[in-house]
C-alpha positions as semicolon CSV with decimal commas, in nm:
position;residue;x (nm);y (nm);z (nm)
1;M;18,951;15,723;-2,725
2;A;18,779;16,033;-2,858
3;I;18,580;16,296;-2,666
4;H;18,271;16,470;-2,799
5;T;18,125;16,761;-2,603
6;T;18,042;17,125;-2,672
7;D;18,122;17,227;-2,312
8;A;18,484;17,338;-2,273
9;V;18,475;17,294;-1,894
10;V;18,346;16,937;-1,925
11;R;18,612;16,859;-2,184
12;A;18,882;16,989;-1,952
13;G;18,748;16,765;-1,675
14;L;18,742;16,460;-1,898
15;T;19,091;16,529;-2,032
16;S;19,214;16,567;-1,675
17;G;19,054;16,234;-1,588
18;L;19,242;16,064;-1,870
19;R;19,572;16,167;-1,718
20;Q;19,496;15,953;-1,414
21;D;19,565;15,634;-1,608
22;Q;19,851;15,580;-1,850
23;R;19,649;15,319;-2,039
24;L;19,420;15,593;-2,169
25;S;19,490;15,858;-2,428
26;E;19,277;16,094;-2,633
27;V;19,292;16,094;-3,011
28;D;19,174;16,368;-3,242
29;A;18,816;16,349;-3,366
30;T;18,950;16,312;-3,720
31;A;19,160;16,006;-3,631
32;A;19,126;15,689;-3,835
33;P;18,838;15,463;-3,718
34;Q;19,074;15,186;-3,609
35;D;19,242;15,429;-3,369
36;V;18,921;15,507;-3,178
37;D;18,810;15,220;-2,955
38;V;18,580;15,430;-2,731
39;T;18,403;15,758;-2,796
40;V;18,295;15,956;-2,489
41;V;17,989;16,174;-2,540
42;A;17,894;16,423;-2,269
43;V;17,544;16,574;-2,286
44;E;17,300;16,765;-2,068
45;T;16,997;16,550;-2,146
46;A;16,989;16,198;-2,287
47;D;16,699;16,220;-2,532
48;D;16,635;16,188;-2,906
49;S;16,893;16,458;-2,980
50;L;17,159;16,229;-2,832
51;L;17,057;15,952;-3,071
52;K;17,104;16,190;-3,365
53;T;17,448;16,283;-3,234
54;L;17,546;15,919;-3,194
55;H;17,425;15,839;-3,544
56;G;17,639;16,117;-3,686
57;L;17,946;16,017;-3,486
58;A;17,910;15,652;-3,589
59;A;17,898;15,760;-3,952
60;D;18,216;15,965;-3,900
61;H;18,403;15,675;-3,741
62;A;18,309;15,318;-3,825
63;P;18,028;15,064;-3,784
64;G;18,030;14,920;-3,434
65;T;18,154;15,240;-3,269
66;R;18,124;15,204;-2,890
67;F;18,005;15,500;-2,685
68;L;18,034;15,595;-2,321
69;V;17,767;15,856;-2,246
70;I;17,801;16,101;-1,959
71;A;17,462;16,257;-1,889
72;R;17,370;16,536;-1,648
73;Q;16,991;16,497;-1,648
74;R;16,738;16,216;-1,650
75;W;16,770;15,940;-1,910
76;R;16,487;15,954;-2,164
77;I;16,584;15,682;-2,411
78;E;16,487;15,315;-2,412
79;V;16,804;15,127;-2,322
80;P;16,772;14,873;-2,608
81;V;16,752;15,166;-2,851
82;A;17,062;15,323;-2,697
83;I;17,246;14,993;-2,728
84;G;17,139;14,971;-3,090
85;H;17,306;15,310;-3,142
86;G;17,631;15,188;-2,992
87;V;17,596;15,300;-2,629
88;R;17,781;15,054;-2,408
89;A;17,795;15,246;-2,078
90;V;17,637;15,544;-1,905
91;L;17,786;15,753;-1,625
92;W;17,583;16,016;-1,444
93;H;17,750;16,357;-1,430
94;G;17,678;16,375;-1,057
95;D;17,860;16,046;-0,999
96;F;18,164;16,145;-1,204
97;S;18,510;16,097;-1,063
98;P;18,842;16,032;-1,243
99;A;18,848;15,677;-1,107
100;R;18,493;15,597;-1,220
101;F;18,555;15,761;-1,557
102;T;18,870;15,565;-1,635
103;S;18,707;15,245;-1,511
104;A;18,408;15,300;-1,742
105;V;18,629;15,375;-2,044
106;L;18,838;15,063;-1,988
107;A;18,523;14,853;-1,941
108;V;18,378;14,971;-2,273
109;A;18,713;14,913;-2,445
110;R;18,701;14,552;-2,318
111;G;18,358;14,507;-2,473
112;D;18,174;14,539;-2,143
113;T;17,830;14,696;-2,091
114;S;17,737;14,910;-1,791
115;F;17,416;15,103;-1,723
116;P;17,313;15,261;-1,391
117;H;17,053;15,062;-1,202
118;D;16,803;15,349;-1,210
119;I;16,784;15,374;-1,590
120;E;16,568;15,071;-1,663
121;E;16,399;14,773;-1,505
122;D;16,283;14,477;-1,709
123;P;15,909;14,402;-1,762
124;A;15,905;14,161;-1,467
125;G;16,036;14,433;-1,235
126;H;16,382;14,290;-1,175
127;P;16,664;14,542;-1,142
128;Q;16,903;14,568;-1,431
129;G;17,197;14,328;-1,416
130;T;17,543;14,437;-1,314
131;R;17,829;14,509;-1,549
132;C;17,985;14,173;-1,459
133;E;17,663;13,991;-1,551
134;A;17,646;14,170;-1,883
135;H;18,012;14,095;-1,955
136;A;17,967;13,727;-1,869
137;A;17,670;13,702;-2,105
138;A;17,867;13,874;-2,381
139;E;18,148;13,620;-2,351
140;R;17,922;13,317;-2,392
141;P;17,932;13,156;-2,736
142;P;17,649;13,259;-2,971
143;S;17,324;13,076;-2,904
144;Q;17,109;12,935;-3,177
145;V;16,798;13,144;-3,218
146;S;16,492;13,097;-3,433
147;E;16,390;13,342;-3,701
148;R;16,109;13,467;-3,476
149;E;16,348;13,521;-3,184
150;R;16,587;13,710;-3,408
151;D;16,305;13,931;-3,537
152;V;16,188;14,006;-3,183
153;L;16,538;14,105;-3,071
154;R;16,592;14,318;-3,379
155;L;16,266;14,507;-3,332
156;I;16,336;14,563;-2,963
157;S;16,674;14,710;-3,057
158;E;16,484;14,955;-3,277
159;G;16,280;15,072;-2,979
160;R;15,957;14,896;-3,067
161;E;15,706;14,809;-2,794
162;L;15,596;14,449;-2,748
163;A;15,246;14,526;-2,876
164;E;15,392;14,676;-3,194
165;I;15,618;14,376;-3,243
166;A;15,324;14,140;-3,198
167;A;15,123;14,326;-3,460
168;E;15,408;14,336;-3,711
169;L;15,499;13,969;-3,672
170;C;15,135;13,857;-3,655
171;Y;15,161;13,690;-3,314
172;S;14,984;13,758;-2,987
173;E;15,159;13,986;-2,740
174;R;15,173;13,693;-2,498
175;T;15,362;13,487;-2,754
176;I;15,611;13,770;-2,803
177;K;15,661;13,793;-2,425
178;Y;15,721;13,418;-2,401
179;T;15,964;13,438;-2,692
180;L;16,154;13,723;-2,530
181;Y;16,170;13,561;-2,186
182;G;16,284;13,234;-2,344
183;V;16,573;13,414;-2,514
184;M;16,662;13,597;-2,192
185;K;16,673;13,270;-2,001
186;R;16,887;13,100;-2,265
187;F;17,130;13,393;-2,276
188;G;17,147;13,404;-1,897
189;V;17,052;13,772;-1,879
190;R;16,797;13,950;-1,663
191;N;16,635;14,207;-1,891
192;R;16,569;14,316;-2,247
193;A;16,864;14,556;-2,264
194;H;17,117;14,284;-2,192
195;A;16,944;14,039;-2,425
196;V;16,975;14,288;-2,711
197;S;17,334;14,373;-2,616
198;H;17,427;14,004;-2,613
199;A;17,259;13,947;-2,949
200;I;17,445;14,240;-3,106
201;R;17,782;14,137;-2,965
202;T;17,749;13,776;-3,077
203;G;17,630;13,870;-3,425
204;L;17,278;13,731;-3,385
205;I;17,118;14,057;-3,504
């Protein structure tokens, strides 16, 4: 794994956390893409500046780079957008411990997805699913989706609102909602973030 942070104290803490588990090791930022399975990014605020950082890091490594974000302040990014930029897990700075850190890194390396419950709720008000639920959905074989369903998932991953998607695809917003909920039910996930994550992991978008 690689570590990206401008805070020397935070880096020291993360490096110390790595030493708690022999399965983890840090590689240099210039390492070959195939040698970096997880990139840890520690930031003060998770906002648009984080997305720019992730975009740059993905370009430096390889397509499909998986990120674990450690954020100190409130999350200000739509989760589907974060997933579209490669974020697979988020750990609050205040909740950090070596055990939680190593667990999160290993989960991302396995292809798991983990977001704190307080980051996003789906449109129906259900709490975000657990890491196990997300992992189970990711392991299911790819589902067949229609062209409209694929377009809806793709646009959600780009951070588009349902009203915008409806206008672009020339459908009513209600139709877009029904399309989205149908996909969520078929995937066995509980919110938009996990639907997009599942679609990305199974190559549907």
